[in-house]
DSSP file (Angstrom, degrees, kcal/mol; ACC not computed):
  #  RESIDUE AA STRUCTURE BP1 BP2  ACC     N-H-->O    O-->H-N    N-H-->O    O-->H-N    TCO  KAPPA ALPHA  PHI   PSI    X-CA   Y-CA   Z-CA
    1    1 A M              0   0    0      0, 0.0     0, 0.0     0, 0.0     0, 0.0   0.000 360.0 360.0 360.0 -61.7   89.0  133.8  139.7
    2    2 A F        -     0   0    0      2,-0.1     0, 0.0     0, 0.0     0, 0.0   0.511 360.0-134.9-103.3  -7.5   92.1  132.8  137.6
    3    3 A N        +     0   0    0      1,-0.2     2,-0.3     0, 0.0     0, 0.0   0.935  40.9 171.9  52.0  53.2   90.2  132.0  134.4
    4    4 A L        -     0   0    0      1,-0.1    -1,-0.2     2,-0.0    -2,-0.1  -0.673  30.8-121.7 -92.5 146.1   92.1  128.8  133.8
    5    5 A T     >  -     0   0    0     -2,-0.3     4,-2.2     1,-0.1     5,-0.2  -0.321  30.6-104.9 -76.3 168.7   91.2  126.3  131.1
    6    6 A Q  H  > S+     0   0    0      1,-0.2     4,-2.0     2,-0.2     5,-0.1   0.884 122.6  52.7 -64.0 -37.5   90.4  122.8  132.0
    7    7 A E  H  > S+     0   0    0      2,-0.2     4,-2.2     1,-0.2    -1,-0.2   0.908 108.6  49.9 -63.6 -42.6   93.7  121.6  130.7
    8    8 A E  H  > S+     0   0    0      1,-0.2     4,-2.4     2,-0.2    -2,-0.2   0.891 109.6  51.5 -64.2 -39.7   95.6  124.2  132.9
    9    9 A R  H  X S+     0   0    0     -4,-2.2     4,-2.7     2,-0.2    -1,-0.2   0.902 109.1  50.7 -62.4 -40.9   93.6  123.0  135.9
   10   10 A K  H  X S+     0   0    0     -4,-2.0     4,-2.5     2,-0.2    -2,-0.2   0.908 110.6  49.0 -63.6 -41.7   94.6  119.4  135.2
   11   11 A V  H  X S+     0   0    0     -4,-2.2     4,-2.5     2,-0.2    -2,-0.2   0.930 113.0  46.6 -64.2 -45.4   98.3  120.4  134.9
   12   12 A I  H  X S+     0   0    0     -4,-2.4     4,-2.4     2,-0.2    -2,-0.2   0.919 113.0  49.5 -63.3 -43.7   98.2  122.4  138.2
   13   13 A L  H  X S+     0   0    0     -4,-2.7     4,-2.4     1,-0.2    -1,-0.2   0.901 111.1  50.4 -61.7 -41.3   96.4  119.5  139.9
   14   14 A F  H  X S+     0   0    0     -4,-2.5     4,-2.4     2,-0.2    -2,-0.2   0.926 110.9  48.1 -62.1 -46.0   98.9  117.0  138.6
   15   15 A L  H  X S+     0   0    0     -4,-2.5     4,-2.3     1,-0.2    -2,-0.2   0.887 111.9  49.4 -64.1 -39.6  101.9  119.2  139.8
   16   16 A V  H  X S+     0   0    0     -4,-2.4     4,-2.5     2,-0.2    -1,-0.2   0.917 110.7  50.4 -64.7 -42.9  100.3  119.6  143.3
   17   17 A A  H  X S+     0   0    0     -4,-2.4     4,-2.4     1,-0.2    -2,-0.2   0.907 111.1  48.7 -62.0 -42.1   99.7  115.8  143.5
   18   18 A I  H  X S+     0   0    0     -4,-2.4     4,-2.5     2,-0.2    -1,-0.2   0.908 111.3  50.1 -64.3 -42.0  103.4  115.1  142.5
   19   19 A A  H  X S+     0   0    0     -4,-2.3     4,-2.3     2,-0.2    -2,-0.2   0.916 112.5  46.8 -63.4 -43.2  104.6  117.7  145.1
   20   20 A L  H  X S+     0   0    0     -4,-2.5     4,-2.6     2,-0.2    -2,-0.2   0.898 112.1  50.1 -65.8 -40.3  102.5  116.1  147.8
   21   21 A A  H  X S+     0   0    0     -4,-2.4     4,-2.7     2,-0.2    -2,-0.2   0.912 111.5  49.0 -64.6 -41.5  103.6  112.6  146.9
   22   22 A G  H  X S+     0   0    0     -4,-2.5     4,-2.4     2,-0.2    -2,-0.2   0.912 112.4  47.5 -63.9 -42.9  107.2  113.6  147.0
   23   23 A T  H  X S+     0   0    0     -4,-2.3     4,-2.2     2,-0.2    -2,-0.2   0.920 114.1  47.2 -64.4 -44.1  106.8  115.3  150.4
   24   24 A G  H  X S+     0   0    0     -4,-2.6     4,-2.4     2,-0.2    -2,-0.2   0.906 112.2  49.8 -64.7 -41.6  105.0  112.3  151.7
   25   25 A G  H  X S+     0   0    0     -4,-2.7     4,-2.4     2,-0.2    -2,-0.2   0.910 110.1  50.6 -62.8 -42.5  107.6  109.9  150.3
   26   26 A N  H  X S+     0   0    0     -4,-2.4     4,-2.2     2,-0.2    -2,-0.2   0.913 110.5  50.0 -61.5 -43.5  110.5  111.9  151.8
   27   27 A F  H  X S+     0   0    0     -4,-2.2     4,-2.7     1,-0.2    -2,-0.2   0.930 111.1  48.7 -60.3 -46.5  108.8  111.9  155.2
   28   28 A L  H  X S+     0   0    0     -4,-2.4     4,-2.6     1,-0.2    -2,-0.2   0.897 110.2  50.6 -63.8 -40.6  108.3  108.1  155.1
   29   29 A V  H  X S+     0   0    0     -4,-2.4     4,-0.8     1,-0.2    -1,-0.2   0.930 115.1  42.9 -63.1 -44.7  111.9  107.5  154.1
   30   30 A K  H  < S+     0   0    0     -4,-2.2    -2,-0.2    -5,-0.2    -1,-0.2   0.881 117.4  46.9 -68.3 -37.2  113.2  109.6  157.0
   31   31 A Q  H  < S+     0   0    0     -4,-2.7    -2,-0.2    -5,-0.2    -1,-0.2   0.880 125.5  25.4 -73.0 -39.5  110.7  108.2  159.5
   32   32 A F  H  < S+     0   0    0     -4,-2.6    -1,-0.2    -5,-0.2    -2,-0.2   0.192  82.1 135.8-117.1  16.2  111.1  104.5  158.7
   33   33 A S     <  -     0   0    0     -4,-0.8    -4,-0.0    -3,-0.2    -3,-0.0  -0.430  38.5-161.3 -66.9 136.1  114.6  104.2  157.3
   34   34 A T        +     0   0    0     -2,-0.1     2,-0.2     2,-0.1    -1,-0.1   0.410  52.4 121.3 -96.0   0.3  116.6  101.3  158.7
   35   35 A A        -     0   0    0      1,-0.1     2,-0.5    27,-0.0    -2,-0.0  -0.435  54.8-147.5 -66.9 133.7  119.9  102.8  157.6
   36   36 A K        +     0   0    0     -2,-0.2     2,-0.2     2,-0.0    26,-0.1  -0.890  36.1 156.4-100.5 129.0  122.3  103.4  160.4
   37   37 A G    >   -     0   0    0     -2,-0.5     3,-1.5    24,-0.1     4,-0.2  -0.644  54.3 -67.7-143.3-164.0  124.4  106.4  159.7
   38   38 A I  G >  S+     0   0    0      1,-0.3     3,-2.0    -2,-0.2     8,-0.0   0.645 103.6  83.1 -68.5 -17.5  126.5  109.2  160.6
   39   39 A T  G 3  S+     0   0    0      1,-0.3    -1,-0.3    21,-0.1     4,-0.1   0.746  87.8  58.0 -62.9 -19.7  123.7  111.1  162.4
   40   40 A C  G <  S+     0   0    0     -3,-1.5    -1,-0.3    20,-0.2    -2,-0.2   0.578  87.4 103.1 -83.0  -8.9  124.4  109.0  165.5
   41   41 A L  S <  S-     0   0    0     -3,-2.0     2,-0.2    -4,-0.2     7,-0.1  -0.413  85.7 -95.9 -81.3 150.7  128.0  110.1  165.7
   42   42 A N     >  -     0   0    0      5,-0.2     4,-1.9     1,-0.1     5,-0.2  -0.426  29.9-145.5 -60.2 128.1  129.3  112.7  168.1
   43   43 A Q  T  4 S+     0   0    0      1,-0.2    -1,-0.1     2,-0.2    -2,-0.1   0.775  90.3  60.6 -73.6 -25.5  129.4  116.0  166.3
   44   44 A N  T  4 S+     0   0    0      1,-0.2    -1,-0.2     3,-0.1    -2,-0.0   0.936 126.5   9.3 -68.5 -46.5  132.6  117.2  168.1
   45   45 A L  T  4 S-     0   0    0      2,-0.3    -2,-0.2    -3,-0.0    -1,-0.2   0.565  93.7-121.3-110.0 -13.4  134.9  114.5  166.9
   46   46 A G  S  < S+     0   0    0     -4,-1.9     2,-0.3     1,-0.3    -3,-0.2   0.582  85.2  90.9  78.0   9.0  132.9  112.7  164.3
   47   47 A K  S    S-     0   0    0     -5,-0.2     2,-0.4    -6,-0.1    -2,-0.3  -0.935  80.4-110.5-135.4 157.9  133.3  109.6  166.4
   48   48 A I  E     -a  106   0A   0     57,-3.2    59,-2.6    -2,-0.3     2,-0.7  -0.740  30.6-127.3 -88.6 132.1  131.5  107.9  169.3
   49   49 A N  E >>  -a  107   0A   0     -2,-0.4     4,-2.0    57,-0.2     3,-1.4  -0.709  12.1-155.7 -82.0 115.5  133.2  107.9  172.6
   50   50 A L  T 34 S+     0   0    0     57,-3.2    -1,-0.2    -2,-0.7    58,-0.2   0.773  90.8  57.8 -61.0 -27.3  133.4  104.3  173.9
   51   51 A N  T 34 S+     0   0    0     56,-0.3    -1,-0.3     1,-0.2    57,-0.1   0.530 121.0  22.2 -86.0  -5.8  133.7  105.5  177.5
   52   52 A S  T <4 S+     0   0    0     -3,-1.4    -2,-0.2     2,-0.1    -1,-0.2   0.472  89.0 118.3-135.1  -6.5  130.4  107.5  177.5
   53   53 A A     <  -     0   0    0     -4,-2.0     2,-0.1     1,-0.1    -5,-0.0  -0.371  53.2-139.1 -68.5 139.3  128.2  106.0  174.7
   54   54 A D     >  -     0   0    0     -2,-0.1     4,-2.2     1,-0.1     5,-0.2  -0.383  32.1 -94.2 -88.4 176.0  124.9  104.5  175.7
   55   55 A K  H  > S+     0   0    0      1,-0.2     4,-2.3     2,-0.2     5,-0.2   0.894 122.8  52.2 -59.1 -44.6  123.5  101.3  174.2
   56   56 A G  H  > S+     0   0    0      1,-0.2     4,-0.7     2,-0.2    -1,-0.2   0.886 109.2  49.5 -61.8 -40.1  121.4  103.1  171.6
   57   57 A L  H >4 S+     0   0    0      1,-0.2     3,-0.7     2,-0.2     4,-0.2   0.908 111.3  48.9 -67.1 -41.7  124.4  105.1  170.3
   58   58 A L  H >< S+     0   0    0     -4,-2.2     3,-1.6     1,-0.2    -2,-0.2   0.883 107.4  55.6 -64.3 -37.6  126.6  102.0  170.0
   59   59 A M  H 3< S+     0   0    0     -4,-2.3    -1,-0.2     1,-0.3    -2,-0.2   0.672  92.3  73.1 -69.9 -15.3  123.8  100.2  168.2
   60   60 A G  T << S+     0   0    0     -4,-0.7     2,-0.4    -3,-0.7    -1,-0.3   0.615  78.5  92.1 -71.9 -11.7  123.8  103.0  165.7
   61   61 A I  S X  S-     0   0    0     -3,-1.6     3,-2.3    -4,-0.2     2,-0.2  -0.721  91.6-110.0 -85.7 130.3  127.1  101.7  164.3
   62   62 A S  T 3  S+     0   0    0     -2,-0.4     3,-0.1     1,-0.3    -2,-0.1  -0.399 105.6  25.1 -59.6 126.0  126.7   99.3  161.5
   63   63 A G  T 3  S+     0   0    0      1,-0.2     2,-0.7    -4,-0.2    -1,-0.3   0.290  96.4 105.2 100.9  -9.2  127.6   95.8  162.7
   64   64 A V    <   +     0   0    0     -3,-2.3    -1,-0.2    -5,-0.2    -3,-0.1  -0.914  48.1 179.5-109.2 112.9  126.9   96.5  166.4
   65   65 A G     >  -     0   0    0     -2,-0.7     4,-2.3    -3,-0.1     5,-0.2  -0.260  45.9 -82.7 -97.8-171.1  123.7   94.9  167.6
   66   66 A E  H  > S+     0   0    0      1,-0.2     4,-2.2     2,-0.2     5,-0.1   0.921 125.6  46.4 -61.6 -47.7  122.0   94.8  170.9
   67   67 A K  H  > S+     0   0    0      1,-0.2     4,-2.3     2,-0.2    -1,-0.2   0.909 113.5  48.1 -65.7 -42.1  124.0   92.0  172.4
   68   68 A L  H  > S+     0   0    0      2,-0.2     4,-2.5     1,-0.2    -1,-0.2   0.896 110.2  52.1 -66.8 -38.5  127.4   93.4  171.3
   69   69 A A  H  X S+     0   0    0     -4,-2.3     4,-2.3     1,-0.2    -1,-0.2   0.912 109.4  50.8 -62.0 -41.2  126.5   96.8  172.6
   70   70 A D  H  X S+     0   0    0     -4,-2.2     4,-2.5     1,-0.2    -2,-0.2   0.908 110.4  49.4 -61.6 -41.7  125.6   95.2  176.0
   71   71 A R  H  X S+     0   0    0     -4,-2.3     4,-2.6     2,-0.2    -2,-0.2   0.894 109.6  51.2 -65.4 -39.7  129.0   93.4  176.0
   72   72 A I  H  X S+     0   0    0     -4,-2.5     4,-2.3     2,-0.2    -1,-0.2   0.930 112.7  45.5 -62.9 -44.5  130.9   96.6  175.2
   73   73 A I  H  X S+     0   0    0     -4,-2.3     4,-2.3     2,-0.2    -2,-0.2   0.905 112.9  50.3 -66.1 -41.4  129.1   98.4  178.1
   74   74 A A  H  X S+     0   0    0     -4,-2.5     4,-2.3     2,-0.2    -2,-0.2   0.917 111.6  48.4 -63.4 -42.9  129.7   95.5  180.5
   75   75 A Y  H  X S+     0   0    0     -4,-2.6     4,-2.3     1,-0.2     6,-0.2   0.925 110.7  51.4 -61.1 -44.9  133.4   95.4  179.5
   76   76 A R  H  <>S+     0   0    0     -4,-2.3     5,-2.8     1,-0.2     4,-0.5   0.896 111.2  47.5 -60.3 -41.6  133.7   99.1  180.0
   77   77 A E  H  <5S+     0   0    0     -4,-2.3     3,-0.5     3,-0.2    -1,-0.2   0.887 112.6  48.7 -68.9 -39.3  132.1   98.9  183.5
   78   78 A R  H  <5S+     0   0    0     -4,-2.3    -2,-0.2     1,-0.2    -1,-0.2   0.874 119.6  37.6 -65.9 -37.7  134.4   96.0  184.5
   79   79 A R  T  <5S-     0   0    0     -4,-2.3    -1,-0.2    -5,-0.2    -2,-0.2   0.335 109.8-116.2 -99.4   6.1  137.5   97.8  183.4
   80   80 A A  T   5S-     0   0    0     -4,-0.5    -3,-0.2    -3,-0.5    -4,-0.1   0.874  77.5 -39.7  58.3  39.6  136.6  101.3  184.4
   81   81 A G  S   <S-     0   0    0     -5,-2.8     2,-0.4    -6,-0.2   -30,-0.1  -0.231  78.1 -67.7 104.4 169.1  136.6  102.4  180.8
   82   82 A F        -     0   0    0      1,-0.1     3,-0.1    26,-0.1   -31,-0.1  -0.820  27.3-171.1 -97.4 134.1  138.6  101.9  177.6
   83   83 A S  S    S+     0   0    0     -2,-0.4     2,-0.3     1,-0.3    -1,-0.1   0.719  78.5   3.6 -93.8 -25.7  142.2  103.2  177.5
   84   84 A N  S >  S-     0   0    0     23,-0.1     3,-1.4     1,-0.1    -1,-0.3  -0.985  72.3-113.0-153.3 162.1  142.4  102.5  173.7
   85   85 A I  G >  S+     0   0    0     -2,-0.3     3,-2.2     1,-0.3     4,-0.3   0.780 105.7  74.2 -67.4 -28.2  140.2  101.1  171.0
   86   86 A D  G >  S+     0   0    0      1,-0.3     3,-1.6     2,-0.2    -1,-0.3   0.717  78.5  76.3 -61.2 -20.0  142.2   97.9  170.6
   87   87 A E  G X  S+     0   0    0     -3,-1.4     3,-1.8     1,-0.3    -1,-0.3   0.729  77.3  75.9 -62.5 -20.9  140.7   96.7  173.8
   88   88 A L  G X  S+     0   0    0     -3,-2.2     3,-2.0     1,-0.3    -1,-0.3   0.817  80.3  70.1 -59.1 -29.2  137.5   96.0  171.8
   89   89 A K  G <  S+     0   0    0     -3,-1.6    -1,-0.3     1,-0.3    -2,-0.2   0.704  89.2  63.2 -62.7 -18.7  139.3   92.9  170.4
   90   90 A D  G <  S+     0   0    0     -3,-1.8     2,-0.4    -4,-0.2    -1,-0.3   0.545  84.0  96.0 -81.7  -7.5  139.0   91.3  173.8
   91   91 A I  S X  S-     0   0    0     -3,-2.0     3,-1.9    -4,-0.2   -19,-0.1  -0.705  85.0-110.2 -91.5 132.4  135.2   91.4  173.6
   92   92 A K  T 3  S+     0   0    0     -2,-0.4   -21,-0.1     1,-0.3     3,-0.1  -0.341 103.4  29.0 -58.5 132.0  133.4   88.2  172.5
   93   93 A G  T 3  S+     0   0    0      1,-0.1     2,-1.0    -4,-0.1    -1,-0.3   0.270  88.3 109.8  99.9 -10.8  131.9   88.8  169.1
   94   94 A I    <   -     0   0    0     -3,-1.9    -1,-0.1    -6,-0.2    -3,-0.1  -0.809  48.7-175.9-101.7  97.4  134.4   91.3  167.8
   95   95 A T     >  -     0   0    0     -2,-1.0     4,-3.0     1,-0.1     5,-0.2  -0.359  42.6 -99.9 -81.8 166.6  136.3   89.5  165.1
   96   96 A P  H  > S+     0   0    0      0, 0.0     4,-2.1     0, 0.0     5,-0.1   0.885 125.4  49.1 -56.4 -37.6  139.3   91.1  163.4
   97   97 A S  H  > S+     0   0    0      2,-0.2     4,-1.5     1,-0.2     5,-0.1   0.900 112.2  47.1 -71.2 -38.2  137.0   92.0  160.4
   98   98 A K  H  > S+     0   0    0      2,-0.2     4,-2.3     1,-0.2     5,-0.2   0.910 111.2  52.3 -66.9 -41.0  134.3   93.5  162.6
   99   99 A F  H  X S+     0   0    0     -4,-3.0     4,-2.2     1,-0.2    -2,-0.2   0.919 107.1  52.5 -59.1 -43.7  136.9   95.5  164.5
  100  100 A A  H  < S+     0   0    0     -4,-2.1     4,-0.4    -5,-0.2    -1,-0.2   0.860 111.8  47.5 -60.9 -35.4  138.3   96.8  161.2
  101  101 A K  H  < S+     0   0    0     -4,-1.5     3,-0.3     1,-0.2    -2,-0.2   0.900 119.9  34.3 -72.2 -41.4  134.7   97.9  160.2
  102  102 A I  H >< S+     0   0    0     -4,-2.3     3,-1.8     1,-0.2     4,-0.3   0.683  95.3  81.4 -93.5 -17.8  133.8   99.7  163.4
  103  103 A K  G >< S+     0   0    0     -4,-2.2     3,-1.3     1,-0.3    -1,-0.2   0.809  84.5  63.0 -62.3 -29.3  137.0  101.2  164.6
  104  104 A E  G 3  S+     0   0    0     -4,-0.4    -1,-0.3    -3,-0.3    -2,-0.1   0.688 103.5  49.8 -69.7 -16.0  136.7  104.2  162.3
  105  105 A Y  G <  S+     0   0    0     -3,-1.8   -57,-3.2    -4,-0.1     2,-0.3   0.439 103.1  76.6 -97.5  -0.9  133.5  105.3  164.2
  106  106 A L  E <   +a   48   0A   0     -3,-1.3     2,-0.3    -4,-0.3   -57,-0.2  -0.792  46.4 172.7-120.1 154.1  134.9  105.0  167.7
  107  107 A A  E     -a   49   0A   0    -59,-2.6   -57,-3.2    -2,-0.3   -56,-0.3  -0.955  27.7-143.5-146.5 162.6  137.2  107.0  170.0
  108  108 A T              0   0    0     -2,-0.3   -26,-0.1   -59,-0.2   -59,-0.1   0.435 360.0 360.0-108.2  -2.1  138.2  106.7  173.7
  109  109 A K              0   0    0    -61,-0.1   -60,-0.1   -59,-0.0    -1,-0.1   0.342 360.0 360.0-129.5 360.0  138.4  110.4  174.4
């Protein structure tokens, strides 16, 4: 059909194998990555709205685990929402250093 030599067939087979391995590796990295990133952020503002975010979205922020997300939601429900981000400091588990890390990802509007 293509009249390829055995060496040419080996090269083509090698290139196909590398392409398949790269595609498979890329799929696995995207599928099983534990990195929490910007993809969870609200596209309009680039920040997560504290007054409407669900637990999963809050957990997408580095440093916010399941319990802290639950506390944030409970605080929001008790106070009928956040009027400013500084109110996060009133929540157990949000230290000044944690607040400094997460505040850049959050908004109240």
